[in-house]
N, C-alpha and C positions, 0 to 999 in steps of 0.2 A: 657532566651531570645530565640525567634524564630530563627530557622536556617536561614530563608529568610523572608524578609518583603519588599513588594512593596507598596509604599504609594502615591496614586493619580498620577500615571504615565501617561503622555501624550506624544505622538510622532506622527509626520506627515512627509510625504515626498512630499510636494507640493500639494497633493490632499486632500480628506477627511482624517481625523485623523485615523491612524491604531489603536491607543490606546487613549481612552478618560478618563482620571482620573481613571485608573484601580488600584485596590488594591488587594493584595494577601498576605497571611501569611502561612508559611509552617514550620512544626515541623520536627525535626530529625526523620528519619525512614519512613517518608511518601513516597508514590510513586504516583505522580500526573500526570495524563494524560491530555494533552491539546488537545481539539477538536476544529474544526472550518473549514470553507470552504477554498479551495485553495486561497491564497492571503489575508486571514483574519488577518495575523500578528503573527502566531504561532512561526515561526522561528525568527522573530524580537524580540518577547518577550524573547526567550531563549538567544539571543545575548545580550539583556539588562542585564539579570541575570549574564551572563558570563563576563560582563564588556567590551564587544566588541563594544557596542553602548552606547551613553549617551542619556537619555530622554530629551525632550524639557522642561518638568516640572516634578516635583515629585522626589522621592528618592528611590534608591535601596539599601537596607541594608542587608549585609551578616554577620553572626556570625563571630567574630574575629578568624582568623587563619584557617578557613576551606579551603580545596582544592576543586576546581571546575574543571571538565573536560567536554568538549562538543564535540559531534559528529554532524557535520553539514551536510546538503544535498549536498553542493558544496565541491569539492576537491581543496584545496589550490594549486596554481601553483608552489609554492616554495619548496614543499616537494620532496626530492630525496634520493637515497641510496637504500640499500637492504631492503627487508621486515623486517628482524630482526632489522636493524638499525632504521627504522621508528618507529616500535613498542617500541623499547627500548628508543627512544629519549624523551619520556614523563616521564622518570624516573630520571632526573637530573644526579648527579654524579654516582649513581648506574647504570644508563643506559649506561653512557660512559664506565664504567668498563665492563659491560656485552658485549658491542660492541667489546671492545678490546679483551676480553676473547674469544669471538666467532671467531674473525678474526685470532687470534694467534693459536687457535685450528685447524682451516682450514689450516693455513700455516704449522703447524707441521705435519698434515696428508699428506701434499704435499711434505714432505721431508725436512722441515726446520731443521736447526742444533741446536747446544747447546745454541746459543744465544736466539733463539726463545723459547726454553724450559725454560731458565732462566727468560725471560720476562713474560712468561706464569705463572711461579711460583709466581712472584711478584704481578701480577694482581690477581691471585687466593687468595693470602694471604690478599690483600686489600678487596676483595669481601667477604671473611669470616668475616672480622672485621665489614663490613657494613651490614651484614645480607643479602648478595646478592644472596645466593643460593635459598632462598625461592622465591625471585623475579624471578630468572632464571627459576625455576620450573613453576611459574605462566605464564611467557612468553611462555614456551613450551606448556603449557596446552591451552593457547589461540591460538597459531599457529596450534595446532592439531585440535581443535574443529571448528575453522573457516576455516580449510582446506587450509592453506597458506604454501608456500614453503619459508623457511627462507632466502635463498640466491637469490631468484628472484629479479630482478630489479624493483623497484616501478614504475618508469616512464614508463616502457613498458607494464604495466598492463592495463586491461580494466577499465572503470569507476566504474563498479560494484565491481571489485576486490579491487580497490583503497579504496572504502568506507569500505570494509571489513577490510582492513589493519588499517584504521583510527579508526574503531570500536575497534579493538584489542588494539591500542595504548591508547584509552580512558579507556578500562577495566583494563589493567595491572597497571594503576596508583593507583587503589583503592581510588578514590577521596571520599570526604565526600558528595559531591553533584555531581551527574552525569546527564548531559543533553543530551538526545538522540533524534535526528530528523530522523524519519522513520528508525529505526535500523534494521528492518526485511527485507528491500529491498535487493535483491540479496543474501539472505541466504536461504539455503534449509531447509527442515523440521527438520532434525536432529540438524542442527546448531541453528535454532530457539528454539527448545526444550532445548538445552544446555544453551542458553542465558537466557531463562525464569528461568531455574533451578538455574543458577548462580546468577541472580539478586534477586530471592526469598530467597536464602540462605545467601546472603551478608547483611551487615548492611548499605549499601550505600543508601542514600536518592536519589530519582530519580524524574526527570521531563522529560516526553517523549511525543513525537508526533508520532502517528501511525495510519495507515488505517487498520491494522490487528486486527479485532474485537476479535479474540480468544486471542491474545497477550494482548490486552487491558483488557479483562475480567479477565484474570489470574493474572495480575500484579497490576492494578490500585487500590489504596485505596481511591482515590478521582478523580473526573472528574471536570475539569474546561473548560468552553467553551468561545471562543472568537467569538463575534457576533456583527458586525457593531460597532467596537471600544469599546464595553463593555465586561466585564468579569463576567461570571456567575459561581457560585460555586455549584457543585452538590455532596453531600456526599452520593453516592449510586452506585450500579453497572450499567453496560451499558444498559440492558433491561429496568430497572427502569428509567434511564436517558431519554431513548427514549419516554417513556410514559409521564413523567413530562414535557419534552421539548414540546411535541405535545400539551399538555394542556396549557402551557404557551403561545405558539404561537396563540392558539385559543382565549385565553383571550385577548391577545394583539390586535388581529384583531377585536374583538368585541368592545374594547375600541376605536380603531381607527374609526370604522364604526360609533359609537355613536358620536365621536368628529366631524367627517366629516358631519354628518347629521345636527348637531347643527350649524356648521360653514356655511353650505349651507343656513340654515334658516336666519342667521344673514346677509349673503350677499344679500339675497332677500330684507331684511328690509332696508339695507343701500341704496339700489338702489331706494327706494321710494322717496328719494330727501329731500326736505326742512324739513319735520317733523323729519327726522332722525338726523338733525343737531341742533335741539333745545337744549338749555342749559341743560335741565333736562336729555337729552339722551347722553351727552358727555361721561359719564362713560361707556355706552354700546359701543360707538365707540372705546374707548380705549381698551376694552376687545376684540373687533373684530380684532384690529390691532395686539394685542398680539397673538390671535389665528392664524392669518396669519403667524406671525413669527414662531410659533411653528410648523405649517404645513410645512413651508419651510425648517426647520431644521430636519424634520423627515427623518431618514435613512431607506429606504425600504430594505427588505431582497433581497439577490442576486437572489433568485428564484432557481428553479430546472431545470437541463438540461432536454430537451425533445428529448430523443433519440428514433429513429425509425429505424428498419432494413428493407431494401427493400426485399420483398419476390420475389422468383423466382418460376418457375413451379416445381412441385413435382419431386423429384428424383425417381429412381427405388426403390423398397422395399429393396433390398440388396445394401448397399452403398459401403462397402469395405469388402473384404474377403482376409485374409492373412493365408497362410498355410505353416508351417515349415520354416519360414523366419529366416535367420542368416545374421549377418553383423559384420565386424571387422574393427578396425583401426590398421593397422600394425599387431603386435602380440597380441593386446588386443581385446578380444571378447566382443563386445558391446551387441549384441542381438543373442540369440541362440535358434533355433527351436521354434520360436514364432508363434502362431496361434490365430486368432480372427475373429469373424464375427460381423460386425457392420451394424445394420438395420436402415432404415429411422426413424428419431425421437429419436434415442439413444443420450444420453448426456454422453460423456466419459471423465473422468478426468485422467491425466497422472501424476504420482508421482514418484520422485526419487531424489537422491542427485545431487548437481551441477556436471556437467561433466559426468553424467551417460549415456547420450544419448537420452534424452527426445525429443529434437528437431530433432535428427536423426530419431527417430521412426516416428515422424510426417511426415518427408520427404519420408520415405519408404512407409508409408500408403497412401500418396497422389501421389505416383509414381514419385516424383522428384529425388529419389535415386533408384538405382538398387540393389536388394539384392544379396548376394553371392550364396545363395541357397534358395529353396522354391519359392513361387510365391505370388504375390499380384494382386488381380483382382478388378478393380474399377467398380462400378455400372453404370447405364445409366443416361444420362442427368444431370450430376453433375455440379453445378456452385459453385465454392469454393471461400470463402472470408477469407483471411489470415491476422491475426494481428501479426506483427513481433515484438518481445520483444526488438530488437535493433533499432526499428523505422527507418529502412533503407529506407522505402518508402517515407520519408519526406526529402525535400531539405532544409537544414538549411539557405541557403542564399535567398531563395524566401519567399514571404510573406505567411501568413496563407491562405489568399484568393487564391493566385496563386497555392499553394500546393493542394488546394481542387478542383479548377475548371479551372486552367490555365488562359487563357486570357478571358474566358467567364464570364458573369455576372449572368448566370442562371444555374440551375441544374434541372434535372427531377427526382423527388423522388416519387416512387410508382405511376408513370403515371401523376404526377402533376408538372408543371413548377414552380420553386421557385427561388427567388433572392438569390444569394450566401450569402449575408450579413444576410438575414433573417434566412437562414438555420444555419449559424454559431452562430446566437443569441440563437438558441435552445441548442447549446452546450456551452453557457455562454461566447461567445466571443463578446465583444463590437465592433462597427465599427472601432474604433481606433486600437484595438488589432488585428482585422482581417487584417489590412493593415501593421502590424509589421512583421519583418522577424522571421522565426521560431527559429533562434538561440538564441533569447532573451527570449523565453518562458520557464516557469518552467517545471519540469518533468511531473507534473499533467496536465498542459495545452497541452503538446505534446501528451500525451496519449489520451486526449479528442479529439485533432485534428485528430489523426490517426483513432480513432473510427468514427469520422465524415466522414473522407475520405472513410473508408471501407464501411460504411453503405450507401454510394451513389450507391454502386454496388449491383445488385440483387444476391441473394445467396440461396442455399438450403443446403450447408455445411459450417458451420462457424468454423474456426480454430483460437483459441486464445492462444498465447504463452506469458504467464505472463502478462495478461491484467490489473491486479489490482495495479501494482506498481505506487505510487505517486498520485493515485486518492483520492479525499476526500471521506469520508465515505458515504455522501449522494449520490454522483454520482456513487460510487461503488454499493450501494444498488439498484439504478435505473438500472444499467447495469445487476445486478443479476436478477431483475424482468423481464427484457427484454429477457434474454437468457432462463429463465424458460419457458416463453410463446413462444419461438421461435419454429415454426412448423417443421423446418428442423433438421439436424443432427449437433451435437456440439462435437468438440474435444478441450479440454482445458488443457494446462500445467499451473499449479499454485502451489504455496506454501501457499496460503491463505486457511487455514483450514475451516473457516466459509463459504467461497465462495464455496468450494468443497462440504461441507455438504449440502448446500442449493440448489445446482444446479445439480450435476451430478447423473446419475442413476447407473453408474458402474465406477470402477477405474482400470487402468493398472499401475502396480507397479513394478519398477526396484528393484529386490531383490539381486543383486550381481551375478557375474560370468555369465553374459549374460542372466539370467533368468528374464522374464517379465511375471507376473501372473495377472490374471483378478479377481476382486472381485466385488460383488454386492454392490451398495450404495456408499456413500461418504467417507471422511477421517475417521470419527469415526467408521463407519461400517467396514472399512479395519482394524483398530486397533483391533476390536473385533474378526475378522475372521482370521487374519494372523497366520501362524505357529509360534510356540514359538522360533524355532531356528533362525529366521531372525530378532528377536528383537534387538539383539546385533549389527547386521549389520546396521540397520536403525538408531540406537541411539548411535553409537560409544561406545558400551558396557556400556552405562549408564542405570541404572534401570529406567523403566518408570512406574509410577503409572497407575492404571486402569483409563482411561479418562472418564470425564463426559462431556456431551454436554453443552458447555458454553452458548449457545444462545437459551435457551428454549423458549424465548419470540417470536422468529421468526421461524415458522415452514416452512418446504418445501412446496411451493405452487403447486397446481394442475393447469395444463393448462385447457383452455375451453373444449378441446376435452376430456381430462381425466375426468373432472367433468361430462360431458354428459355420458361417459362410466360408471362412478360410479353410476349415477342415474338410468341407465338402467340395472344394474347388478341384483337387486332383481327379476325383471320380467323375465330376462333371466334364472336365477337359477330355478325359479318356473317352467318354460317351460321345462327345461332340466330334472328336477326331475320328472315331469309328463311323459315325453317321456321315461325316465329310468324305471318308474313303469310299463308303458304299455309294454315295451320290456320284 
């Protein structure tokens, strides 16, 4: 029997159906990635599998006795307690014993007497009988690799840290079927690498949603896509999926064009009047009515975002120069003796563990923070556009439209006046959505709105702090193409390896003890160049295999200027060689 079987599932929430008679069968050991645009129903499908939603029609069948755990995008309001308690809460009676053991151990360390010691002995004995020490070790491993403090209060954590705790709770349960919704959000590179390794080595069957293309390529044994209520099954890797998907959409468009042309001819015929209503033509009239119904039921694609960055005047050739910069938080040295020279047109990626100081480095380079020693010199005529990972530039109580343009109905984009609703449509916001308060938007929609707001401002220095979280893959790839062709200077903090590989020309890497080193190229280039002694620091002492570039189908693109330079190189080389021979 299949581990999971969905049979003709349909579900709607008042508008067009999110799911229209979708079917899916999954065997034990498979790792299935669900792709689709923001709002296509990916999270809804996983809630149906987890039993948190019931379909309007159809059946969800799970193999008898299997355990299912799900990590959602939203943090439940009812969760409270220490991080250790929250993670252990998914383990039933064993989890309760682990919580008691942890609390009694802390109490004993604080000077608890013989009664505490006796109670600890009883709990310890019961844990041994339940095989709890193996589970305790697993909890400790998860806490370590996800960089979580066991005794911190869950309620006081940021949203990102709360999701990390809930990911830990799902992992320690060792379920038969694990459902993960954007699991790499708010994880640094070492934690993502550990999670990949953990899932590859485990026997857990997996259904996951992700925008991280490297994570997808490494883990997925199958890809299924939700598109306009239908489910498409692709038994291939991600680059092959992209090729086949493009071919399918091309065939679909050709069929629609053929259908529309035929229908237009029939509409001309029906307007001819009396002869179209003769008895012998009644069949043709019925066919036309059916064609009209089919055309009305057609669900068009959502379309692609049309993102444009407003250009500004060129900055000076030297954008930022830092020399001997150091900065500390209390006794902790964050950055030590750091120097860099950033020129106009450079695209710099910043890599490091969570909390290492990546945002601090950005603020130092932009002059928002004063270094303790050394100097930072900014170039001339800089116009900076800053994407904040906390989205603090958005007012959650104001509407999408008001956040973008205040009380005005128009914007000036690259010298052209545009209606704000038309501009928001380019970023896939319908008029109704544009009038909604920001607080009801999904994470992906908030990211798109922040991009829309930032790109109304002219810039020649673009600073992106974790821009890829929650974006669907198609919008992410469009943003990627945009910043590749951006004529100004780019500074980007990201844990998205594919994004870094495809976009940046060099990387600044936090290597521990305040050292920040510069490497040529993207993430994979850094892996090949880095000194051997820092491998353990970046991967928490876990051995890393020599990486392969997972996305060979998408090469780094050249800008228009770079293409021109490449075309002119042979002639320039010949001229220089002739001059050299003459000299």
